[in-house]
Structure formats: C-alpha cells, structure tokens
C-alpha positions as CSV (number, residue, x, y, z in Angstrom):
1,M,-10.3,23.3,116.6
2,K,-7.2,25.4,116.4
3,K,-6.7,27.9,119.3
4,Q,-4.9,30.5,117.1
5,F,-8.2,30.9,115.1
6,G,-10.4,31.3,118.2
7,Q,-12.8,28.7,117.0
8,H,-15.8,27.4,118.8
9,F,-18.3,25.3,116.7
10,L,-22.0,25.4,117.2
11,R,-23.6,22.1,118.2
12,Q,-27.0,23.0,116.7
13,V,-28.1,25.7,114.3
14,P,-30.2,28.5,116.0
15,K,-33.0,29.6,113.7
16,E,-32.0,33.2,114.6
17,L,-28.8,32.6,112.5
18,L,-30.6,31.5,109.4
19,L,-31.4,33.7,106.4
20,P,-34.1,36.4,107.0
21,L,-36.7,35.6,104.4
22,D,-39.1,38.6,104.2
23,A,-37.5,40.2,101.1
24,L,-37.1,36.9,99.3
25,E,-40.7,35.9,100.0
26,K,-41.9,39.2,98.5
27,R,-39.8,38.6,95.4
28,Q,-41.1,35.0,95.1
29,S,-44.7,36.3,95.3
30,L,-44.0,38.6,92.3
31,Q,-42.6,35.5,90.4
32,K,-39.5,37.5,89.5
33,A,-36.1,35.9,89.2
34,A,-33.4,37.2,91.5
35,R,-29.7,36.7,92.2
36,L,-28.7,36.1,95.8
37,Y,-25.2,36.2,97.2
38,L,-24.4,34.7,100.6
39,L,-21.1,35.2,102.4
40,E,-20.7,32.9,105.4
41,I,-17.7,33.7,107.6
42,G,-16.4,30.8,109.7
43,P,-18.5,27.8,108.5
44,G,-17.0,25.4,111.0
45,S,-18.3,21.9,110.3
46,G,-20.8,23.1,107.8
47,I,-24.0,22.6,109.8
48,V,-25.1,26.2,109.3
49,T,-24.3,26.1,105.6
50,T,-26.4,23.0,105.0
51,A,-29.3,24.4,107.1
52,V,-29.3,27.6,105.0
53,I,-29.2,25.7,101.7
54,N,-32.2,23.7,102.8
55,Q,-34.0,26.8,103.9
56,L,-33.5,28.3,100.4
57,L,-34.7,25.2,98.3
58,P,-38.3,26.3,98.1
59,F,-37.3,29.6,96.5
60,S,-37.2,28.4,92.9
61,H,-36.8,31.9,91.5
62,L,-33.4,32.4,93.1
63,L,-30.0,32.0,91.5
64,I,-27.7,31.5,94.4
65,T,-24.0,32.1,94.9
66,Y,-23.0,30.8,98.3
67,E,-19.5,31.6,99.4
68,V,-17.9,30.3,102.6
69,V,-14.7,31.8,103.8
70,D,-12.4,30.5,106.5
71,I,-8.7,30.7,107.2
72,D,-8.8,27.1,108.5
73,L,-8.5,24.7,105.5
74,E,-10.0,21.8,107.6
75,A,-13.2,23.8,108.1
76,I,-13.5,24.5,104.4
77,R,-13.0,20.8,103.6
78,A,-15.6,19.8,106.3
79,T,-18.1,22.2,104.9
80,E,-17.6,21.1,101.3
81,A,-18.1,17.5,102.4
82,A,-21.3,18.4,104.3
83,V,-22.7,20.2,101.3
84,Q,-21.9,17.3,99.0
85,E,-24.0,15.0,101.2
86,I,-27.2,17.1,100.6
87,A,-26.5,17.6,96.9
88,P,-28.0,21.0,96.3
89,P,-29.5,21.8,92.9
90,K,-27.4,23.4,90.2
91,R,-28.9,26.9,90.8
92,V,-26.9,26.9,94.0
93,R,-23.3,27.7,93.1
94,M,-21.0,27.0,96.0
95,V,-17.7,28.8,96.4
96,Y,-15.2,27.5,98.9
97,T,-12.6,30.2,99.8
98,H,-9.6,29.3,102.0
99,E,-8.6,32.8,103.1
100,D,-8.5,35.3,105.9
101,A,-12.0,36.8,105.9
102,L,-10.5,40.2,106.7
103,K,-8.7,40.2,103.4
104,H,-11.6,38.9,101.4
105,K,-13.2,41.0,98.7
106,I,-16.6,40.3,97.3
107,K,-16.5,40.1,93.5
108,S,-19.1,41.9,91.3
109,I,-21.3,42.7,94.3
110,D,-23.4,45.0,92.1
111,S,-24.5,42.1,89.9
112,Y,-26.7,40.7,92.7
113,D,-30.2,41.6,93.9
114,F,-29.7,40.5,97.5
115,V,-26.6,40.0,99.7
116,Y,-26.5,38.3,103.0
117,I,-23.4,38.4,105.2
118,F,-23.4,36.3,108.3
119,G,-21.6,33.7,110.4
120,S,-20.5,32.3,113.8
121,L,-17.4,34.5,114.2
122,P,-14.2,33.7,115.9
123,Y,-14.0,35.9,119.0
124,N,-10.6,37.3,118.0
125,V,-11.7,38.8,114.8
126,S,-15.4,39.5,115.4
127,K,-15.2,43.3,115.7
128,K,-13.1,43.5,112.5
129,V,-15.6,41.4,110.6
130,V,-18.5,43.7,111.7
131,N,-16.3,46.7,110.7
132,A,-15.9,45.1,107.2
133,A,-19.6,44.6,107.0
134,K,-20.2,48.3,107.9
135,Q,-17.9,49.3,105.1
136,I,-19.8,47.1,102.6
137,S,-23.1,48.7,103.7
138,L,-21.6,52.1,103.0
139,E,-20.2,51.1,99.6
140,V,-23.0,49.1,98.0
141,G,-25.3,52.1,97.6
142,L,-29.0,51.5,97.0
143,T,-28.5,48.2,95.1
144,P,-28.1,45.4,95.8
145,E,-30.3,45.0,98.9
146,L,-28.2,44.2,101.9
147,L,-30.2,41.8,104.0
148,P,-29.9,42.0,107.8
149,S,-26.7,40.4,109.0
150,R,-26.7,37.9,111.8
151,F,-23.5,37.2,113.7
152,V,-22.6,35.0,116.6
153,L,-20.4,37.1,119.0
154,Q,-19.1,37.1,122.5
155,K,-22.1,38.4,124.5
156,E,-20.4,41.3,126.1
157,V,-19.3,42.5,122.7
158,A,-22.9,42.1,121.4
159,D,-24.1,44.1,124.4
160,D,-21.8,46.9,123.4
161,Y,-23.1,46.9,119.9
162,I,-26.7,47.4,121.0
163,S,-25.9,49.9,123.7
164,A,-27.6,53.3,123.5
165,P,-27.4,56.7,125.3
166,P,-27.1,57.7,128.0
167,S,-24.9,54.6,128.5
168,A,-23.7,54.0,124.9
169,A,-20.4,52.2,124.3
170,F,-18.3,53.3,121.4
171,L,-19.3,50.2,119.4
172,G,-23.0,51.0,119.8
173,A,-22.6,54.7,118.9
174,D,-20.5,53.8,115.9
175,L,-22.8,51.0,114.6
176,S,-25.9,53.3,114.9
177,L,-24.4,55.2,111.9
178,Y,-24.8,52.2,109.7
179,A,-27.7,50.3,111.2
180,E,-31.5,50.9,111.0
181,Y,-31.7,48.6,114.0
182,R,-29.4,46.3,116.0
183,K,-30.6,43.7,118.5
184,I,-29.7,40.6,120.3
185,T,-32.0,37.8,119.1
186,K,-30.7,34.9,121.1
187,H,-28.3,34.2,124.1
188,L,-26.0,31.2,123.7
189,P,-24.5,29.6,126.8
190,P,-21.1,28.0,126.6
191,G,-22.6,24.5,126.2
192,S,-24.0,25.6,122.8
193,F,-20.5,25.1,121.4
194,Y,-17.7,22.6,121.2
195,P,-15.2,23.1,122.7
196,A,-17.2,25.2,125.2
197,P,-15.9,28.8,125.5
198,K,-15.4,30.4,128.9
199,V,-18.0,33.1,128.3
200,D,-21.6,33.5,127.0
201,S,-22.3,34.3,123.4
202,A,-25.2,35.9,121.6
203,I,-26.6,36.4,118.1
204,L,-26.5,40.0,117.0
205,E,-28.8,41.0,114.1
206,I,-28.1,44.2,112.2
207,G,-30.5,45.8,109.8
208,W,-28.4,47.9,107.5
209,K,-29.2,51.4,106.3
210,R,-28.9,52.2,102.6
211,F,-26.8,55.1,101.5
212,E,-26.6,57.3,98.4
213,A,-23.1,58.1,97.1
214,K,-23.4,61.7,98.2
215,Q,-23.8,60.6,101.9
216,V,-20.6,58.5,102.1
217,M,-18.2,61.3,103.0
218,T,-20.4,62.7,105.7
219,I,-20.8,59.2,107.3
220,K,-17.0,58.7,107.3
221,R,-16.4,62.1,108.8
222,L,-19.1,61.5,111.4
223,A,-17.6,58.1,112.3
224,K,-14.2,59.9,112.8
225,I,-15.8,62.4,115.2
226,I,-17.5,59.7,117.2
227,R,-14.2,57.9,117.6
228,Q,-12.5,61.1,118.7
229,G,-15.2,61.7,121.3
230,F,-14.9,58.3,122.8
231,I,-11.1,58.4,122.9
232,A,-11.6,61.0,125.6
233,K,-14.8,59.6,126.9
234,R,-14.4,60.9,130.4
235,K,-14.2,64.5,129.2
236,V,-17.2,66.6,128.3
237,I,-17.5,67.2,124.5
238,N,-16.5,70.8,124.9
239,S,-13.1,69.8,126.2
240,V,-12.5,67.5,123.2
241,F,-13.7,69.8,120.4
242,K,-13.5,73.4,121.8
243,S,-10.7,74.5,119.5
244,R,-12.6,73.3,116.4
245,L,-16.0,74.8,117.1
246,I,-17.3,77.0,114.3
247,P,-18.6,80.2,116.1
248,E,-21.5,80.9,113.8
249,K,-22.7,77.3,114.3
250,I,-23.0,77.7,118.1
251,T,-26.7,77.4,119.2
252,P,-28.4,76.9,122.6
253,T,-28.9,73.2,121.6
254,L,-25.2,72.8,120.8
255,L,-24.1,74.5,124.0
256,Q,-26.2,72.0,125.9
257,L,-24.6,69.0,124.3
258,L,-21.1,70.4,124.8
259,H,-21.5,69.8,128.5
260,M,-22.3,66.1,127.9
261,R,-20.0,63.1,127.6
262,A,-19.7,60.8,124.5
263,H,-21.7,58.0,126.0
264,E,-24.7,60.4,126.5
265,L,-25.0,61.6,123.0
266,S,-27.7,60.4,120.6
267,L,-27.0,60.0,116.9
268,A,-28.9,63.2,116.2
269,E,-26.6,65.0,118.6
270,W,-23.5,63.6,117.0
271,E,-24.9,64.8,113.6
272,L,-25.3,68.3,115.0
273,L,-21.8,68.2,116.4
274,E,-20.4,67.1,113.0
275,T,-21.9,70.2,111.3
276,S,-20.5,72.5,114.0
277,V,-16.8,71.6,114.0
278,S,-14.0,72.2,111.6
279,D,-11.5,69.6,110.4
C-alpha cells in the first residue's frame, strides 16, 4: 500500500460490487453473441477482478475485453498474477494498463455492445473518476449500453451523491443530470479493508441515462448552471441569476423558484431555470 495513492484494499468481494447481470442474461436468453468491455479502476490485489471473471464464465455468448487500470505497478502485477491462477478462457481478453486512470481513454468504445465501469476507488481521486464516468455516459450516445456503475467510495461522499432536494449537495444535484438512479447498496466499515481507513465507506451504484447527440450541449449548459448556483449556495437563486433572466421567460413558477436556494431545487426546476437565463 502506498500512501500517495490513497489505497485501501478490500478483504473480501462484496456482491454489490460485482457485475449487474440483467442485461447480459437477457442477451444470453436470445442466444445472440455480444461484446462486453469492462474497465476496473484500482484493482488492488485482484480479488475483485477474479471474482468478476468467474461471474462471467457461464455467459458463453460473450466476447470479453477486461481492462484493469492502476497507477500502482505493483497492483497491476498482483492482479495479473491472480488472473493467471484462475486461467480464464480465451474469449476473455485481459488488458493490464499501468496508468493514471484520470488520463485513460477507452479505445473503440463504440465497437462494444455493453460497457461496465467500476472499482474500489482511492479516496483522493474518487470524485474525479465519477466525473470521468459521467462524461463517458454523455459521449457514448445510445450505443453501447452503459451498465450501471458500482464504485467503492468514502461514505460521506457517497451520501452527497445520493442527496436530493430540499437538502441536495452539489454532487447529488450534478449527478442527477446523468443518472436514472443513484443509490448506496452497501455500507463498508473500516475493517472491510487493509490497511483500515479512518472513515466508513460505501458502494454507490449509478444507473446511467442514455443521451442522443442533440442533448449533449443542453446537459453541459445545465451542469454549468447547477455549478454556478451551488457556488453561491447560501444566496437565493434570484441573487445569482438576476442579471441573466430573460424577461419573456418569467412565469409564476419561475418566480417561485427564484426565491429558493440551490439545495432546494429539483432537476425539473434546474431545467426550467436553464431555459430562462441567458449566457
């Protein structure tokens, strides 16, 4: 374990971190071949990697590319050794990438039918990794199908991601743009890891929305407006956006939300605000 990487390794594999199988089981029932890409960030000792491979073995219709990414070369070597011990079939192509996950680019993502992004994330980069996953959800369009992501995070950060009005944190309001749902599926006390962290952790599951290309600019603009609202979160919305309001867009509903604060707004109210302010 290297302190600069913020690493804490799972002692056991929670089932809540494994691959969500609903879509794959449906494809298997149709007896149709499919290509699956998995991106695991922070594989640690490889115990999650080997558990996921074993989970996928019954799916004979799948051609699997499984990439693990870690900035720690020792973790990459430990994972490769763990995988070699279980000797997965040839249809499982392993890719071991020694790289900063924040700089990693998925190659030919549109050549796959399903994509799963997950991992037990170092606390010092967890928000940035979720941000990167958000951008992937925005860019992939309607294909491939982005399976729900499952991430191990610091619990207080996971709590912020699932927060909702009238007590929304910025992370929750922002993630609601990209997520059909977001939920904590398991709490992990410090003893679940070695070395034990000083705080509790949790597994956050994010079911991604699917966007058409024409929606992308609107989502990016809306994300910018949400961020601006939370920068001045103690102020009412009117104080933040008053100079940018479009007069002909002002309605009784808009006037009501202008007297609210950022943490109180629903996604629908942010969407109304986005159509009512200029750049």
